[in-house]
MARBAKOL-702872 format. One record per residue: x negated, z, y negated of N, C-alpha, C in turn; residue number from 0. Coordinates in Angstrom, 2 decimals, padded with zeros to 5 digits. Example, Ala and Ser with C-alpha at 12.3 -4.5 7.8 and 13.67 -1.06 7.14 Angstrom:
2
<node><n_c1>-013.19</n_c1><n_c3>007.80</n_c3><n_c2>005.69</n_c2><ca_c1>-012.30</ca_c1><ca_c3>007.80</ca_c3><ca_c2>004.50</ca_c2><c_c1>-013.20</c_c1><c_c3>007.80</c_c3><c_c2>003.30</c_c2><i>0</i></node>
<node><n_c1>-012.85</n_c1><n_c3>007.08</n_c3><n_c2>002.25</n_c2><ca_c1>-013.67</ca_c1><ca_c3>007.14</ca_c3><ca_c2>001.06</ca_c2><c_c1>-012.90</c_c1><c_c3>007.87</c_c3><c_c2>-000.03</c_c2><i>1</i></node>
end
This chain:
64
<node><n_c1>001.07</n_c1><n_c3>040.81</n_c3><n_c2>030.07</n_c2><ca_c1>000.28</ca_c1><ca_c3>040.77</ca_c3><ca_c2>029.40</ca_c2><c_c1>-001.23</c_c1><c_c3>040.48</c_c3><c_c2>029.61</c_c2><i>0</i></node>
<node><n_c1>-001.77</n_c1><n_c3>040.25</n_c3><n_c2>031.55</n_c2><ca_c1>-002.46</ca_c1><ca_c3>039.95</ca_c3><ca_c2>031.70</ca_c2><c_c1>-002.75</c_c1><c_c3>037.92</c_c3><c_c2>031.56</c_c2><i>1</i></node>
<node><n_c1>-001.41</n_c1><n_c3>037.33</n_c3><n_c2>031.62</n_c2><ca_c1>-001.20</ca_c1><ca_c3>036.31</ca_c3><ca_c2>030.94</ca_c2><c_c1>-001.54</c_c1><c_c3>036.15</c_c3><c_c2>029.74</c_c2><i>2</i></node>
<node><n_c1>-001.28</n_c1><n_c3>036.46</n_c3><n_c2>028.70</n_c2><ca_c1>-001.50</ca_c1><ca_c3>036.57</ca_c3><ca_c2>027.00</ca_c2><c_c1>-003.14</c_c1><c_c3>036.43</c_c3><c_c2>027.09</c_c2><i>3</i></node>
<node><n_c1>-003.39</n_c1><n_c3>037.68</n_c3><n_c2>027.26</n_c2><ca_c1>-004.91</ca_c1><ca_c3>038.01</ca_c3><ca_c2>027.66</ca_c2><c_c1>-005.61</c_c1><c_c3>036.36</c_c3><c_c2>028.08</c_c2><i>4</i></node>
<node><n_c1>-005.73</n_c1><n_c3>035.85</n_c3><n_c2>029.21</n_c2><ca_c1>-006.13</ca_c1><ca_c3>035.22</ca_c3><ca_c2>029.31</ca_c2><c_c1>-005.59</c_c1><c_c3>033.60</c_c3><c_c2>028.64</c_c2><i>5</i></node>
<node><n_c1>-004.86</n_c1><n_c3>033.58</n_c3><n_c2>028.13</n_c2><ca_c1>-004.00</ca_c1><ca_c3>032.56</ca_c3><ca_c2>026.97</ca_c2><c_c1>-005.38</c_c1><c_c3>032.75</c_c3><c_c2>026.05</c_c2><i>6</i></node>
<node><n_c1>-005.60</n_c1><n_c3>033.34</n_c3><n_c2>025.33</n_c2><ca_c1>-005.82</ca_c1><ca_c3>034.29</ca_c3><ca_c2>024.36</ca_c2><c_c1>-007.59</c_c1><c_c3>033.58</c_c3><c_c2>024.29</c_c2><i>7</i></node>
<node><n_c1>-007.83</n_c1><n_c3>034.10</n_c3><n_c2>025.97</n_c2><ca_c1>-009.42</ca_c1><ca_c3>034.14</ca_c3><ca_c2>026.30</ca_c2><c_c1>-009.62</c_c1><c_c3>032.46</c_c3><c_c2>026.08</c_c2><i>8</i></node>
<node><n_c1>-008.77</n_c1><n_c3>031.66</n_c3><n_c2>026.83</n_c2><ca_c1>-008.89</ca_c1><ca_c3>030.47</ca_c3><ca_c2>027.08</ca_c2><c_c1>-008.92</c_c1><c_c3>029.68</c_c3><c_c2>025.27</c_c2><i>9</i></node>
<node><n_c1>-008.32</n_c1><n_c3>029.76</n_c3><n_c2>024.25</n_c2><ca_c1>-008.49</ca_c1><ca_c3>030.07</ca_c3><ca_c2>023.51</ca_c2><c_c1>-009.54</c_c1><c_c3>029.87</c_c3><c_c2>022.42</c_c2><i>10</i></node>
<node><n_c1>-010.18</n_c1><n_c3>030.54</n_c3><n_c2>022.82</n_c2><ca_c1>-011.51</ca_c1><ca_c3>031.72</ca_c3><ca_c2>022.36</ca_c2><c_c1>-012.48</c_c1><c_c3>030.50</c_c3><c_c2>022.69</c_c2><i>11</i></node>
<node><n_c1>-012.51</n_c1><n_c3>029.92</n_c3><n_c2>024.15</n_c2><ca_c1>-013.88</ca_c1><ca_c3>029.11</ca_c3><ca_c2>024.50</ca_c2><c_c1>-013.35</c_c1><c_c3>028.43</c_c3><c_c2>023.91</c_c2><i>12</i></node>
<node><n_c1>-012.67</n_c1><n_c3>027.17</n_c3><n_c2>024.10</n_c2><ca_c1>-012.12</ca_c1><ca_c3>026.06</ca_c3><ca_c2>023.09</ca_c2><c_c1>-012.56</c_c1><c_c3>025.92</c_c3><c_c2>021.56</c_c2><i>13</i></node>
<node><n_c1>-012.01</n_c1><n_c3>026.83</n_c3><n_c2>020.91</n_c2><ca_c1>-012.19</ca_c1><ca_c3>026.80</ca_c3><ca_c2>019.63</ca_c2><c_c1>-013.91</c_c1><c_c3>027.08</c_c3><c_c2>019.58</c_c2><i>14</i></node>
<node><n_c1>-014.80</n_c1><n_c3>028.13</n_c3><n_c2>020.34</n_c2><ca_c1>-016.19</ca_c1><ca_c3>027.97</ca_c3><ca_c2>020.01</ca_c2><c_c1>-017.02</c_c1><c_c3>027.22</c_c3><c_c2>020.41</c_c2><i>15</i></node>
<node><n_c1>-016.37</n_c1><n_c3>025.94</n_c3><n_c2>021.76</n_c2><ca_c1>-017.06</ca_c1><ca_c3>024.89</ca_c3><ca_c2>021.97</ca_c2><c_c1>-016.34</c_c1><c_c3>023.73</c_c3><c_c2>021.62</c_c2><i>16</i></node>
<node><n_c1>-016.02</n_c1><n_c3>023.60</n_c3><n_c2>020.25</n_c2><ca_c1>-015.32</ca_c1><ca_c3>022.89</ca_c3><ca_c2>019.62</ca_c2><c_c1>-014.25</c_c1><c_c3>021.50</c_c3><c_c2>019.44</c_c2><i>17</i></node>
<node><n_c1>-013.73</n_c1><n_c3>021.96</n_c3><n_c2>021.50</n_c2><ca_c1>-012.88</ca_c1><ca_c3>020.84</ca_c3><ca_c2>021.66</ca_c2><c_c1>-011.63</c_c1><c_c3>021.15</c_c3><c_c2>021.30</c_c2><i>18</i></node>
<node><n_c1>-010.89</n_c1><n_c3>022.73</n_c3><n_c2>020.62</n_c2><ca_c1>-009.66</ca_c1><ca_c3>022.84</ca_c3><ca_c2>020.06</ca_c2><c_c1>-009.72</c_c1><c_c3>021.64</c_c3><c_c2>018.55</c_c2><i>19</i></node>
<node><n_c1>-011.00</n_c1><n_c3>022.02</n_c3><n_c2>017.93</n_c2><ca_c1>-010.66</ca_c1><ca_c3>020.94</ca_c3><ca_c2>016.86</ca_c2><c_c1>-010.66</c_c1><c_c3>019.35</c_c3><c_c2>017.03</c_c2><i>20</i></node>
<node><n_c1>-011.28</n_c1><n_c3>019.43</n_c3><n_c2>018.06</n_c2><ca_c1>-011.48</ca_c1><ca_c3>017.81</ca_c3><ca_c2>018.46</ca_c2><c_c1>-009.65</c_c1><c_c3>017.59</c_c3><c_c2>019.16</c_c2><i>21</i></node>
<node><n_c1>-009.45</n_c1><n_c3>018.17</n_c3><n_c2>019.47</n_c2><ca_c1>-007.82</ca_c1><ca_c3>018.18</ca_c3><ca_c2>020.01</ca_c2><c_c1>-006.80</c_c1><c_c3>018.20</c_c3><c_c2>018.82</c_c2><i>22</i></node>
<node><n_c1>-006.89</n_c1><n_c3>018.83</n_c3><n_c2>018.14</n_c2><ca_c1>-006.08</ca_c1><ca_c3>019.00</ca_c3><ca_c2>016.66</ca_c2><c_c1>-006.23</c_c1><c_c3>018.12</c_c3><c_c2>015.43</c_c2><i>23</i></node>
<node><n_c1>-007.45</n_c1><n_c3>017.66</n_c3><n_c2>015.67</n_c2><ca_c1>-007.91</ca_c1><ca_c3>016.30</ca_c3><ca_c2>014.83</ca_c2><c_c1>-007.09</c_c1><c_c3>014.75</c_c3><c_c2>015.69</c_c2><i>24</i></node>
<node><n_c1>-007.32</n_c1><n_c3>014.98</n_c3><n_c2>017.19</n_c2><ca_c1>-006.57</ca_c1><ca_c3>013.99</ca_c3><ca_c2>017.73</ca_c2><c_c1>-004.72</c_c1><c_c3>013.92</c_c3><c_c2>017.25</c_c2><i>25</i></node>
<node><n_c1>-004.56</n_c1><n_c3>014.76</n_c3><n_c2>017.34</n_c2><ca_c1>-002.87</ca_c1><ca_c3>015.13</ca_c3><ca_c2>016.75</ca_c2><c_c1>-002.88</c_c1><c_c3>014.72</c_c3><c_c2>015.52</c_c2><i>26</i></node>
<node><n_c1>-003.16</n_c1><n_c3>014.89</n_c3><n_c2>014.78</n_c2><ca_c1>-003.48</ca_c1><ca_c3>014.65</ca_c3><ca_c2>013.57</ca_c2><c_c1>-003.26</c_c1><c_c3>013.29</c_c3><c_c2>013.10</c_c2><i>27</i></node>
<node><n_c1>-004.34</n_c1><n_c3>013.15</n_c3><n_c2>013.58</n_c2><ca_c1>-004.83</ca_c1><ca_c3>011.22</ca_c3><ca_c2>012.59</ca_c2><c_c1>-003.60</c_c1><c_c3>010.33</c_c3><c_c2>013.76</c_c2><i>28</i></node>
<node><n_c1>-003.12</n_c1><n_c3>010.84</n_c3><n_c2>014.58</n_c2><ca_c1>-001.73</ca_c1><ca_c3>009.91</ca_c3><ca_c2>015.28</ca_c2><c_c1>-000.97</c_c1><c_c3>010.04</c_c3><c_c2>014.66</c_c2><i>29</i></node>
<node><n_c1>-001.07</n_c1><n_c3>011.35</n_c3><n_c2>014.19</n_c2><ca_c1>001.11</ca_c1><ca_c3>011.39</ca_c3><ca_c2>013.26</ca_c2><c_c1>000.59</c_c1><c_c3>010.58</c_c3><c_c2>012.20</c_c2><i>30</i></node>
<node><n_c1>-000.37</n_c1><n_c3>010.68</n_c3><n_c2>011.29</n_c2><ca_c1>-000.84</ca_c1><ca_c3>010.22</ca_c3><ca_c2>009.88</ca_c2><c_c1>-000.71</c_c1><c_c3>008.28</c_c3><c_c2>009.96</c_c2><i>31</i></node>
<node><n_c1>-001.08</n_c1><n_c3>008.29</n_c3><n_c2>011.08</n_c2><ca_c1>-001.14</ca_c1><ca_c3>006.86</ca_c3><ca_c2>011.53</ca_c2><c_c1>000.77</c_c1><c_c3>006.32</c_c3><c_c2>011.43</c_c2><i>32</i></node>
<node><n_c1>000.98</n_c1><n_c3>006.62</n_c3><n_c2>012.48</n_c2><ca_c1>002.96</ca_c1><ca_c3>006.45</ca_c3><ca_c2>012.33</ca_c2><c_c1>003.15</c_c1><c_c3>006.81</c_c3><c_c2>010.82</c_c2><i>33</i></node>
<node><n_c1>003.16</n_c1><n_c3>007.31</n_c3><n_c2>010.15</n_c2><ca_c1>003.30</ca_c1><ca_c3>008.01</ca_c3><ca_c2>008.40</ca_c2><c_c1>003.25</c_c1><c_c3>006.55</c_c3><c_c2>007.78</c_c2><i>34</i></node>
<node><n_c1>001.90</n_c1><n_c3>006.45</n_c3><n_c2>008.26</n_c2><ca_c1>001.50</ca_c1><ca_c3>005.14</ca_c3><ca_c2>007.43</ca_c2><c_c1>002.36</c_c1><c_c3>003.80</c_c3><c_c2>006.86</c_c2><i>35</i></node>
<node><n_c1>002.59</n_c1><n_c3>003.74</n_c3><n_c2>008.74</n_c2><ca_c1>003.29</ca_c1><ca_c3>002.84</ca_c3><ca_c2>009.42</ca_c2><c_c1>004.35</c_c1><c_c3>002.56</c_c3><c_c2>008.76</c_c2><i>36</i></node>
<node><n_c1>005.23</n_c1><n_c3>004.23</n_c3><n_c2>008.81</n_c2><ca_c1>006.67</ca_c1><ca_c3>003.83</ca_c3><ca_c2>008.20</ca_c2><c_c1>006.62</c_c1><c_c3>003.70</c_c3><c_c2>006.41</c_c2><i>37</i></node>
<node><n_c1>005.82</n_c1><n_c3>004.01</n_c3><n_c2>006.36</n_c2><ca_c1>005.66</ca_c1><ca_c3>003.81</ca_c3><ca_c2>004.79</ca_c2><c_c1>005.84</c_c1><c_c3>002.37</c_c3><c_c2>003.99</c_c2><i>38</i></node>
<node><n_c1>004.72</n_c1><n_c3>001.67</n_c3><n_c2>005.19</n_c2><ca_c1>004.46</ca_c1><ca_c3>000.29</ca_c3><ca_c2>004.55</ca_c2><c_c1>005.73</c_c1><c_c3>-000.59</c_c3><c_c2>004.55</c_c2><i>39</i></node>
<node><n_c1>006.73</n_c1><n_c3>000.40</n_c3><n_c2>006.00</n_c2><ca_c1>007.89</ca_c1><ca_c3>-001.07</ca_c3><ca_c2>006.79</ca_c2><c_c1>008.74</c_c1><c_c3>-000.47</c_c3><c_c2>005.30</c_c2><i>40</i></node>
<node><n_c1>009.03</n_c1><n_c3>000.97</n_c3><n_c2>005.03</n_c2><ca_c1>009.83</ca_c1><ca_c3>001.88</ca_c3><ca_c2>003.94</ca_c2><c_c1>009.27</c_c1><c_c3>000.48</c_c3><c_c2>002.86</c_c2><i>41</i></node>
<node><n_c1>008.23</n_c1><n_c3>000.38</n_c3><n_c2>002.18</n_c2><ca_c1>007.45</ca_c1><ca_c3>-000.40</ca_c3><ca_c2>000.95</ca_c2><c_c1>008.35</c_c1><c_c3>-001.75</c_c3><c_c2>001.05</c_c2><i>42</i></node>
<node><n_c1>007.85</n_c1><n_c3>-002.15</n_c3><n_c2>001.87</n_c2><ca_c1>008.40</ca_c1><ca_c3>-004.02</ca_c3><ca_c2>002.07</ca_c2><c_c1>010.02</c_c1><c_c3>-004.15</c_c3><c_c2>002.39</c_c2><i>43</i></node>
<node><n_c1>010.31</n_c1><n_c3>-003.00</n_c3><n_c2>002.79</n_c2><ca_c1>012.22</ca_c1><ca_c3>-002.94</ca_c3><ca_c2>003.10</ca_c2><c_c1>012.48</c_c1><c_c3>-003.38</c_c3><c_c2>001.35</c_c2><i>44</i></node>
<node><n_c1>011.98</n_c1><n_c3>-001.97</n_c3><n_c2>000.32</n_c2><ca_c1>012.46</ca_c1><ca_c3>-002.37</ca_c3><ca_c2>-000.67</ca_c2><c_c1>012.13</c_c1><c_c3>-003.08</c_c3><c_c2>-001.91</c_c2><i>45</i></node>
<node><n_c1>010.67</n_c1><n_c3>-003.76</n_c3><n_c2>-001.54</n_c2><ca_c1>010.25</ca_c1><ca_c3>-005.10</ca_c3><ca_c2>-002.14</ca_c2><c_c1>011.39</c_c1><c_c3>-006.61</c_c3><c_c2>-001.51</c_c2><i>46</i></node>
<node><n_c1>011.54</n_c1><n_c3>-006.43</n_c3><n_c2>-000.64</n_c2><ca_c1>012.51</ca_c1><ca_c3>-007.26</ca_c3><ca_c2>000.12</ca_c2><c_c1>013.99</c_c1><c_c3>-007.41</c_c3><c_c2>-000.54</c_c2><i>47</i></node>
<node><n_c1>014.36</n_c1><n_c3>-005.93</n_c3><n_c2>-000.73</n_c2><ca_c1>015.59</ca_c1><ca_c3>-005.72</ca_c3><ca_c2>-001.08</ca_c2><c_c1>015.46</c_c1><c_c3>-006.19</c_c3><c_c2>-002.56</c_c2><i>48</i></node>
<node><n_c1>014.00</n_c1><n_c3>-006.11</n_c3><n_c2>-003.73</n_c2><ca_c1>014.79</ca_c1><ca_c3>-006.23</ca_c3><ca_c2>-005.07</ca_c2><c_c1>014.38</c_c1><c_c3>-005.24</c_c3><c_c2>-005.59</c_c2><i>49</i></node>
<node><n_c1>014.11</n_c1><n_c3>-003.84</n_c3><n_c2>-005.09</n_c2><ca_c1>014.42</ca_c1><ca_c3>-002.12</ca_c3><ca_c2>-005.73</ca_c2><c_c1>012.90</c_c1><c_c3>-001.87</c_c3><c_c2>-006.43</c_c2><i>50</i></node>
<node><n_c1>011.94</n_c1><n_c3>-003.11</n_c3><n_c2>-005.76</n_c2><ca_c1>010.95</ca_c1><ca_c3>-002.54</ca_c3><ca_c2>-007.04</ca_c2><c_c1>010.42</c_c1><c_c3>-003.86</c_c3><c_c2>-007.04</c_c2><i>51</i></node>
<node><n_c1>009.82</n_c1><n_c3>-004.16</n_c3><n_c2>-008.41</n_c2><ca_c1>009.12</ca_c1><ca_c3>-005.27</ca_c3><ca_c2>-008.66</ca_c2><c_c1>007.64</c_c1><c_c3>-005.73</c_c3><c_c2>-007.99</c_c2><i>52</i></node>
<node><n_c1>007.02</n_c1><n_c3>-006.87</n_c3><n_c2>-007.85</n_c2><ca_c1>006.01</ca_c1><ca_c3>-007.20</ca_c3><ca_c2>-007.46</ca_c2><c_c1>004.60</c_c1><c_c3>-006.33</c_c3><c_c2>-008.41</c_c2><i>53</i></node>
<node><n_c1>004.78</n_c1><n_c3>-006.26</n_c3><n_c2>-009.10</n_c2><ca_c1>003.49</ca_c1><ca_c3>-005.18</ca_c3><ca_c2>-009.23</ca_c2><c_c1>003.19</c_c1><c_c3>-004.02</c_c3><c_c2>-009.07</c_c2><i>54</i></node>
<node><n_c1>004.95</n_c1><n_c3>-003.31</n_c3><n_c2>-009.11</n_c2><ca_c1>004.89</ca_c1><ca_c3>-001.83</ca_c3><ca_c2>-008.12</ca_c2><c_c1>004.33</c_c1><c_c3>-001.99</c_c3><c_c2>-006.80</c_c2><i>55</i></node>
<node><n_c1>004.80</n_c1><n_c3>-003.33</n_c3><n_c2>-006.15</n_c2><ca_c1>004.94</ca_c1><ca_c3>-003.34</ca_c3><ca_c2>-004.72</ca_c2><c_c1>002.96</c_c1><c_c3>-003.67</c_c3><c_c2>-004.65</c_c2><i>56</i></node>
<node><n_c1>002.55</n_c1><n_c3>-004.29</n_c3><n_c2>-005.01</n_c2><ca_c1>001.03</ca_c1><ca_c3>-004.63</ca_c3><ca_c2>-005.51</ca_c2><c_c1>000.49</c_c1><c_c3>-003.21</c_c3><c_c2>-005.30</c_c2><i>57</i></node>
<node><n_c1>000.85</n_c1><n_c3>-002.40</n_c3><n_c2>-006.47</n_c2><ca_c1>000.23</ca_c1><ca_c3>-000.66</ca_c3><ca_c2>-006.84</ca_c2><c_c1>000.16</c_c1><c_c3>-000.40</c_c3><c_c2>-005.58</c_c2><i>58</i></node>
<node><n_c1>001.06</n_c1><n_c3>000.07</n_c3><n_c2>-005.20</n_c2><ca_c1>001.85</ca_c1><ca_c3>001.47</ca_c3><ca_c2>-004.03</ca_c2><c_c1>001.30</c_c1><c_c3>000.50</c_c3><c_c2>-003.01</c_c2><i>59</i></node>
<node><n_c1>001.18</n_c1><n_c3>-000.61</n_c3><n_c2>-002.52</n_c2><ca_c1>000.35</ca_c1><ca_c3>-000.98</ca_c3><ca_c2>-000.97</ca_c2><c_c1>-001.09</c_c1><c_c3>-000.46</c_c3><c_c2>-001.39</c_c2><i>60</i></node>
<node><n_c1>-001.95</n_c1><n_c3>-000.89</n_c3><n_c2>-003.08</n_c2><ca_c1>-003.39</ca_c1><ca_c3>-000.29</ca_c3><ca_c2>-002.47</ca_c2><c_c1>-003.37</c_c1><c_c3>001.16</c_c3><c_c2>-002.25</c_c2><i>61</i></node>
<node><n_c1>-002.69</n_c1><n_c3>001.81</n_c3><n_c2>-002.54</n_c2><ca_c1>-002.43</ca_c1><ca_c3>003.26</ca_c3><ca_c2>-002.32</ca_c2><c_c1>-002.36</c_c1><c_c3>003.54</c_c3><c_c2>-001.17</c_c2><i>62</i></node>
<node><n_c1>-001.82</n_c1><n_c3>002.81</n_c3><n_c2>-000.31</n_c2><ca_c1>-001.47</ca_c1><ca_c3>003.03</ca_c3><ca_c2>000.79</ca_c2><c_c1>-002.75</c_c1><c_c3>002.51</c_c3><c_c2>002.15</c_c2><i>63</i></node>
end
């Protein structure tokens, strides 16, 4: 019980100082970078194999 209260208190402290949002923002930014790289790689593979046209490739690449 004491451990739970201690963790809750630490969480409230980090939330009030803004450190919690900064840490969570960094984690989300890292995940988004990985997703973008995977999407571009998948797009390039589909274009190379002829599954999509150059027009579609250009439109999707501009969106990414």
